[in-house]
C-alpha positions in Angstrom: -5.9 134.5 167.2 -4.7 132.4 164.2 -7.1 135.6 162.3 -5.7 138.5 163.3 -2.4 137.0 163.0 -3.1 135.9 159.3 -3.4 139.8 158.4 0.3 140.3 159.3 1.3 138.1 156.3 1.0 140.6 153.3 3.0 142.7 155.3 5.7 140.0 155.9 5.5 138.7 152.6 6.6 142.0 151.2 9.8 141.5 153.1 10.3 138.1 152.2 14.4 138.2 150.7 15.4 140.6 153.6 13.8 138.1 156.4 15.3 135.2 154.8 18.9 137.1 154.4 18.2 137.7 158.0 17.3 134.2 158.9 20.1 132.7 156.8 22.6 135.1 159.5 20.5 133.8 162.1 21.0 130.2 161.5 25.1 130.6 160.7 25.0 132.2 163.9 23.2 129.8 165.7 25.6 126.6 164.4 28.5 128.8 165.1 27.4 129.2 168.9 26.3 125.5 169.0 30.2 124.8 167.7 32.0 126.9 170.6 31.2 124.4 173.7 33.0 121.2 171.2 36.3 123.5 170.9 36.0 124.2 174.6 35.3 120.1 174.9 37.9 118.9 172.9 40.6 121.7 174.8 39.9 120.4 178.2 40.2 116.6 176.9 43.5 117.2 174.7 44.7 119.0 178.7 43.9 116.3 180.2 45.9 113.5 178.2 49.2 113.9 180.6 51.5 116.0 178.4 50.4 119.7 178.6 51.1 120.5 174.3 51.0 124.4 174.2 50.5 124.3 170.5 47.1 122.5 170.8 46.0 124.8 173.3 47.3 127.8 171.8 45.1 126.3 168.2 42.0 125.5 170.2 42.2 129.3 171.8 42.2 130.7 168.4 39.6 128.6 166.7 37.3 129.8 169.7 37.9 133.4 169.2 37.9 133.3 165.2 34.3 130.9 166.0 33.5 133.8 168.5 34.1 136.7 166.3 32.7 135.4 163.3 29.0 134.2 165.1 29.5 138.2 166.4 29.3 139.2 162.9 26.5 137.0 161.9 24.8 138.3 165.2 25.2 141.8 164.5 23.6 141.2 160.5 20.9 139.1 161.9 19.7 141.8 164.2 20.2 144.7 162.1 18.2 142.8 159.4 15.1 141.6 161.1 15.2 144.9 163.4 15.2 147.1 160.7 12.2 144.8 158.5 9.9 145.0 162.0 10.4 149.0 161.8 10.0 149.2 158.4 6.4 146.8 159.0 5.2 149.3 162.0 6.0 151.9 159.1 3.6 150.1 157.1 1.2 149.4 159.0 1.1 152.9 160.7 0.2 154.2 157.3 -2.5 151.9 156.7 -3.8 152.5 159.9 -3.9 156.3 159.2 -5.2 155.5 155.6 -7.8 153.7 157.0 -9.1 156.9 159.6 -8.7 158.8 156.4 -11.2 156.6 155.0 -14.1 156.5 157.7 -17.1 158.3 157.6 -18.1 161.3 160.1 -20.2 158.5 161.9 -17.8 156.6 163.0 -15.8 159.2 164.7 -19.3 159.8 166.4 -19.0 156.6 167.8 -15.1 156.6 168.7 -12.6 158.4 170.8 -10.2 160.1 169.8 -8.3 159.1 172.8 -9.2 155.3 171.7 -7.6 156.1 168.3 -4.5 157.4 169.5 -3.9 154.7 172.0 -4.4 151.9 169.1 -2.1 154.7 166.8 0.9 154.2 169.4 0.8 152.1 172.1 -0.7 149.4 170.6 1.6 149.7 167.0 4.2 149.5 168.9 3.7 146.4 170.9 3.0 144.8 167.5 6.0 146.1 166.0 7.8 144.4 169.2 6.5 141.1 168.5 7.3 141.0 164.7 11.0 142.5 166.0 12.7 141.1 168.6 9.6 138.7 169.5 10.0 136.8 166.3 14.5 137.1 166.0 14.2 135.6 169.5 11.7 132.8 169.0 13.5 132.0 165.8 16.8 131.9 167.5 16.3 129.8 170.6 14.3 127.2 168.3 17.0 126.7 166.4 19.6 127.5 169.5 17.6 124.6 171.4 17.5 122.2 168.2 21.3 122.1 167.5 22.7 122.3 171.4 20.0 119.3 171.7 21.2 118.0 168.9 24.9 117.5 170.0 24.0 116.5 173.7 22.1 113.8 172.0 24.8 112.6 170.4 27.4 113.2 173.1 25.3 111.1 175.5 21.5 110.7 175.1 20.5 109.1 178.8 21.9 112.2 180.4 20.5 114.5 177.7 16.9 112.9 178.3 17.3 113.8 182.0 18.3 117.2 181.7 15.6 117.7 179.6 12.5 116.2 181.7 11.7 119.8 183.2 10.9 120.7 179.8 6.7 119.8 180.5 6.6 121.5 183.6 8.0 124.9 181.8 5.9 124.4 178.9 2.8 124.3 181.5 4.5 127.3 183.1 4.8 129.4 179.6 1.2 128.5 178.9 -0.3 129.2 182.0 1.2 132.6 182.6 0.7 133.9 178.9 -3.0 133.1 179.0 -3.3 135.5 182.1 -0.6 138.3 180.4 -2.7 138.0 177.5 -6.0 139.1 179.7 -4.3 141.6 181.4 -2.6 143.6 178.9 -5.8 143.9 177.0 -7.3 145.5 180.1 -4.2 147.7 180.3 -4.6 149.2 176.7 -8.3 149.7 176.8 -7.5 151.5 180.4 -4.7 153.5 178.7 -7.2 154.4 176.0 -9.8 155.8 178.8 -6.5 157.7 179.7 -5.6 159.5 175.9 -9.4 159.9 176.0 -9.7 161.9 179.1 -6.9 164.5 178.3 -7.7 164.7 174.6 -11.2 165.8 175.8 -9.7 168.4 178.7 -6.9 169.5 176.2 -9.5 170.5 173.9 -12.1 172.0 176.0 -9.5 173.3 178.5 -11.4 177.2 178.1 -14.8 175.4 179.4 -13.0 173.6 182.1 -11.5 177.1 183.3 -14.8 178.7 182.9 -17.0 176.4 185.0 -14.0 176.0 187.5 -13.8 172.2 187.2 -10.0 171.9 187.1 -9.9 170.4 190.2 -12.9 168.2 189.5 -11.1 167.1 186.3 -8.0 166.6 188.3 -9.9 163.8 190.5 -11.1 162.3 187.7 -7.7 161.4 185.8 -5.8 160.9 189.0 -8.9 158.2 189.4 -8.0 156.4 186.2 -4.4 157.1 186.5 -4.5 155.6 189.6 -6.6 152.4 188.3 -4.3 151.8 185.3 -1.1 152.5 187.2 -2.9 149.4 189.5 -3.1 147.2 186.5 0.0 147.9 185.3 1.4 146.9 188.8 -0.7 143.9 188.5 1.4 142.8 184.9 4.4 143.6 186.8 3.5 141.1 189.5 2.5 138.6 187.3 5.4 138.9 184.8 7.8 139.0 187.7 6.3 135.6 189.1 6.9 134.4 185.5 10.8 135.1 185.0 11.9 133.5 188.2 9.7 130.5 188.2 11.5 130.0 184.6 14.5 130.3 186.1 13.6 128.2 188.9 12.7 125.4 186.3 16.6 125.8 185.0 18.5 125.8 187.9 16.5 122.4 188.9 18.4 121.0 184.6 21.6 122.3 185.9 21.4 120.5 189.0 20.3 116.9 187.7 22.9 117.3 185.0 25.6 118.5 187.7 24.3 115.1 190.1 23.9 112.7 187.2 26.6 114.2 184.8 29.0 114.3 188.0 28.2 110.4 188.6 28.6 108.9 184.6 32.3 110.9 184.7 33.2 109.5 188.1 32.1 106.2 186.4 34.0 106.8 182.9 31.0 107.0 180.8 32.2 110.5 179.8 35.8 112.3 179.5 36.0 115.6 181.4 35.9 117.7 178.2 32.2 116.2 177.8 31.1 116.7 180.9 32.6 120.6 180.5 31.2 120.4 176.9 28.0 119.6 178.5 27.6 122.3 181.1 28.6 124.5 178.9 25.8 124.0 176.5 23.2 123.9 179.5 24.5 127.3 180.1 24.1 128.3 176.5 20.4 126.9 176.7 19.5 129.2 180.1 19.0 132.1 177.5 16.7 130.5 175.3 14.4 129.2 178.6 14.6 132.6 179.7 14.4 134.5 176.5 11.3 131.6 175.3 9.5 133.3 178.4 10.2 137.0 177.4 9.1 136.0 173.6 5.6 134.5 175.0 5.4 138.1 177.0 6.0 139.9 173.9 3.4 137.9 171.6 0.8 137.8 174.1 1.3 141.9 174.5 1.0 141.9 170.5 -1.6 139.7 170.0 -4.1 142.0 172.5 -2.5 145.2 170.6 -2.8 143.1 167.0 -6.5 142.6 167.7 -7.6 145.9 169.2 -5.9 147.8 165.9 -7.7 144.8 163.5 -10.8 146.3 164.9 -10.2 149.0 163.7 -8.9 148.2 160.2 -11.8 146.1 160.0 -14.0 149.4 160.0 -15.7 150.6 156.6 -16.9 153.5 155.8 -20.6 154.0 155.3 -20.3 156.1 152.6 -18.1 153.8 149.6 -16.6 154.7 146.4 -19.7 153.0 144.1 -17.9 150.0 141.8 -18.2 152.0 138.5 -18.8 155.6 139.1 -20.2 158.0 136.7 -18.6 160.1 135.7 -19.3 163.9 136.6 -21.8 166.2 134.3 -19.4 167.9 132.0 -20.0 170.8 132.0 -20.8 170.4 135.8 -23.5 173.5 136.2 -24.8 172.6 140.3 -29.0 172.1 139.9 -29.4 170.2 143.4 -32.6 168.2 143.8 -33.9 166.4 146.9 -36.3 164.1 146.2 -38.3 162.5 149.5 -35.3 162.6 151.4 -35.3 160.9 154.9 -32.3 160.4 157.4 -32.5 158.7 160.4 -30.5 158.8 163.6 -30.2 156.3 166.3 -32.3 159.1 168.3 -35.0 159.7 165.4 -35.5 161.4 162.2 -33.5 164.4 161.1 -34.8 164.8 157.8 -38.3 163.4 156.7 -39.6 163.2 153.2 -38.1 166.0 151.8 -38.1 167.3 148.6 -36.7 170.5 147.0 -35.3 171.7 144.1 -32.2 174.4 143.6 -31.7 175.4 140.3 -28.1 175.5 138.7 -26.2 178.8 139.8 -28.8 180.2 142.2 -28.4 181.5 145.8 -30.7 180.0 147.9 -31.1 180.0 151.7 -32.1 177.4 154.1 -33.8 178.7 157.8 -35.2 176.8 160.4 -34.7 176.2 164.4 -31.9 174.7 165.8 -32.1 171.3 165.6 -34.7 171.7 162.6 -32.3 169.2 160.0 -30.8 172.2 158.0 -26.9 171.2 158.7 -28.1 167.8 157.7 -29.7 168.5 154.6 -26.5 170.1 153.1 -24.4 167.5 154.3 -26.2 164.8 152.0 -24.9 167.2 148.9 -21.2 166.5 149.5 -22.0 162.9 150.5 -20.8 163.1 154.4 -23.9 161.3 154.9 -26.5 159.5 152.8 -30.2 159.5 153.1 -31.8 156.4 154.5 -34.3 157.0 152.2 -34.8 158.9 149.5 -32.3 160.7 147.0 -30.1 163.4 146.2 -29.5 164.3 142.6 -26.9 167.0 141.1 -27.0 167.4 137.6 -29.9 164.9 137.3 -27.3 161.9 138.9 -27.7 160.3 141.7 -24.8 161.4 144.1 -24.4 157.7 145.3 -23.2 156.7 141.4 -20.4 159.5 141.8 -17.1 158.9 143.4 -17.2 160.9 146.4 -13.6 162.3 146.2 -14.9 163.6 142.5 -17.5 165.3 143.7 -16.1 166.9 146.8 -13.7 168.5 144.8 -17.1 170.6 142.9 -17.9 171.7 146.4 -16.6 174.5 148.7 -18.4 173.6 152.1 -18.2 175.8 155.4 -19.3 173.5 157.9 -20.7 175.2 161.3 -17.7 174.0 163.4 -14.9 175.8 162.0 -11.6 173.2 161.6 -8.2 174.9 161.0 -5.0 173.1 161.3 -1.8 174.1 163.6 0.0 175.9 160.7 0.6 179.2 158.8 -2.7 181.3 157.7 -1.6 180.5 154.2 -1.7 176.8 154.9 -5.2 177.1 156.1 -6.6 178.7 153.0 -4.8 177.0 150.7 -5.7 173.7 152.5 -7.0 171.1 149.8 -5.6 173.5 146.8 -2.0 172.4 145.5 0.5 175.4 145.0 -1.9 178.2 145.3 -0.2 181.0 144.3 -0.2 184.1 147.1 -2.4 186.7 145.2 -5.0 184.4 145.0 -4.8 183.4 148.7 -4.9 187.0 149.6 -7.7 187.6 147.2 -10.0 184.6 148.8 -8.6 186.0 152.1 -10.0 189.7 150.9 -13.3 188.4 149.9 -14.1 186.4 153.1 -13.5 190.0 154.9 -10.8 188.5 156.5 -7.6 191.6 154.6 -8.4 193.7 157.5 -7.4 191.4 159.8 -3.6 190.1 158.3 -1.9 193.7 158.9 -2.7 192.7 162.6 -0.8 189.1 162.2 2.9 189.3 163.1 3.9 187.2 159.8 0.6 188.3 157.2 0.2 185.0 155.7 3.1 183.1 157.3 1.7 183.2 160.5 1.5 180.0 162.4 -2.3 180.1 164.0 -1.6 176.9 166.2 -3.8 174.1 166.9 -7.5 174.3 165.8 -6.6 177.9 165.2 -7.0 178.9 169.1 -5.1 182.1 168.2 -7.5 183.4 166.3 -11.2 184.8 167.0 -14.4 182.8 166.4 -15.1 185.4 163.4 -11.5 185.2 162.3 -11.4 181.2 162.0 -14.8 181.4 160.1 -13.7 183.9 157.6 -10.7 181.9 157.1 -12.9 178.6 156.6 -14.7 181.3 153.6 -11.9 182.2 152.5 -10.4 178.3 152.0 -13.9 177.3 150.0 -13.6 180.1 147.9 -10.3 179.5 146.6 -11.2 176.2 145.5 -13.3 177.7 142.8 -16.1 175.4 143.4 -19.4 174.8 141.7 -21.3 174.6 144.6 -21.0 177.0 147.5 -22.4 175.9 151.3 -22.2 178.2 154.0 -23.7 176.7 157.3 -24.2 179.1 159.9 -20.9 180.4 158.4 -21.2 184.0 159.7 -22.7 183.8 163.1 -19.7 184.8 165.2 -19.3 188.2 163.2 -21.4 191.3 163.9 -24.0 192.4 161.1 -21.7 195.1 160.0 -18.9 192.2 159.1 -21.5 189.7 157.7 -22.7 193.0 155.0 -18.9 193.3 154.2 -18.1 189.8 153.8 -21.4 189.1 151.8 -20.6 192.2 149.9 -17.1 191.1 148.4 -18.4 187.4 148.2 -21.2 188.7 145.6 -19.3 188.5 142.7 -18.2 184.8 143.8 -22.0 183.4 144.5 -22.9 184.6 140.9 -23.5 182.3 138.5 -22.4 179.3 141.3 -24.8 177.4 143.5 -24.7 178.9 146.5 -26.8 177.4 149.7 -26.9 179.8 152.9 -27.5 178.4 156.2 -28.2 181.0 159.1 -30.6 182.3 162.3 -30.1 185.9 160.8 -32.9 187.3 158.5 -30.1 189.7 157.5 -28.1 186.9 155.8 -30.7 185.5 153.6 -33.4 187.9 153.0 -31.2 188.5 149.3 -31.6 184.6 148.5 -33.3 184.4 145.3 -35.2 181.5 147.1 -35.7 180.5 151.3 -37.0 177.2 152.1 -37.9 176.7 155.9 -37.3 173.4 157.7 -39.1 172.8 161.1 -39.0 169.3 162.3 -37.0 167.9 159.7 -40.0 168.4 157.1 -40.0 171.4 154.4 -42.5 173.6 155.6 -42.3 176.9 154.1 -40.5 178.5 150.7 -40.6 181.3 148.8 -39.0 184.6 148.4 -38.2 187.0 151.3 -41.2 189.1 150.5 -43.4 186.0 149.8 -42.5 184.3 153.4 -43.5 187.5 155.3 -46.5 187.8 153.5 -47.1 184.0 154.4 -46.9 184.8 158.0 -45.3 181.9 159.0 -42.2 181.0 161.0 -39.8 183.1 159.0 -42.4 186.3 159.4 -41.9 185.2 162.6 -38.1 185.3 163.1 -38.0 188.7 161.0 -40.5 190.6 163.7 -38.1 189.0 166.8 -35.2 190.0 165.1 -36.4 193.6 164.0 -37.4 193.8 168.0 -33.8 192.8 168.7 -31.9 195.5 166.8 -34.1 198.2 167.8 -34.0 196.8 171.4 -29.6 197.0 171.1 -30.5 200.6 169.6 -32.1 202.1 172.8 
């Protein structure tokens, strides 16, 4: 647990001046709060001297009002400063958490659910903020209050003070017992909340599939089961917290009873004055809040500690693709020659690539074809360092990509993946993603080259049309063409289209490829497709089978070879003939 809390020290140091200022306000407020019963006791003793002195009563009353007013001012600034710091730390933590998410590699998102990440970014961060804000503030406040109050009580009557504090060990035991159980229970609740978040996210993302397979009721039942278990666990925590506070209040009540009984006896025996007896009871009433607040603070601390451990676990994740210690500069000029040397990629499920060696000349347009799952996408992901090879190397312009800065390398690559990712923003913002201050004319030109021009007139706002989350208002073909336009606008040295024309018909495909002809000329371009019509004009075609390079050559050479490519060509010709009947 100490290790987890150490991660907060840099954030606390960042705001140490404001924390010191808030702590000073808290200290003054507690001192004034501890001084109030002294004035009350003196006032009671003054009235009990046999002669009523109005001036003395007015003086003590004015002193009590003045001290209370000044205490209120310091209490206000205490809360503003310390709670404000907790909000600033929450802001910093959330930014750092999001920064870590942007740094992590694709393999991380393959094993961690989105809902789990979202739960940590919301619920867990808020629990840490509560621990650092109200939790820290009230823990220090209660500590100072107890220190000042007990010190005065000991000075006034130390035997009575010791009797009043006799139940304190029982309070400590109760706090330790309930604190441990709350921590375990809250950690379990947060994990269950992650499951619920994941279930919601998956259903929202796959709502079309759920409806297509008429699984609404089945998914609802699964969600109800998760939700029921989550509520049941929260009810158990509520029962635990509900038992905690009454236990503390009972022990506090025992303390009050001891003081009333023993203090009354000492008053009747003349060992303390009436004013001191009243002052003692007032101090005990003041101590009621710290004792209750102490339980609440422990509750917040245990919740915060459980959440902080979950956040730290995520922050300790490291990207598998890291910046090299001394990155080499990109070759100047950047030509875009790509070479794979004995590349092997191994996943937990097995080998995706096995000893692939091939060379793509700078400025050439090449194609990669193969069965589904043969390793085509894995091969091109190595170029942009989305993943690194298990063995072998990938060179660009003669330099191993692992010696280059991933960010600098990716700026020279326009990559259109199989799964088109668009954002809930305007069409123009999606096309210009990654290009700062892109001119509208350039966006329109890229859209036209990607074959998106005819569709713009049908959109209600043209380029200013908001396309919805993940581009839900666009067809599959429109999504792909938007992604192609995004890649073109970057003016990259290497253009990779990973099955980026699968959702368009052959006529639209031909129009897009014609529009891209000027863009591809003199630029290293890699086309991945299952259609021969997409790749037939490539200067060189590589056939990947079961992670190995099976064939390579031009369209004519591969047809003459009579291998996989020729078989694929014949099947597609037959499909076209059958479709024409």
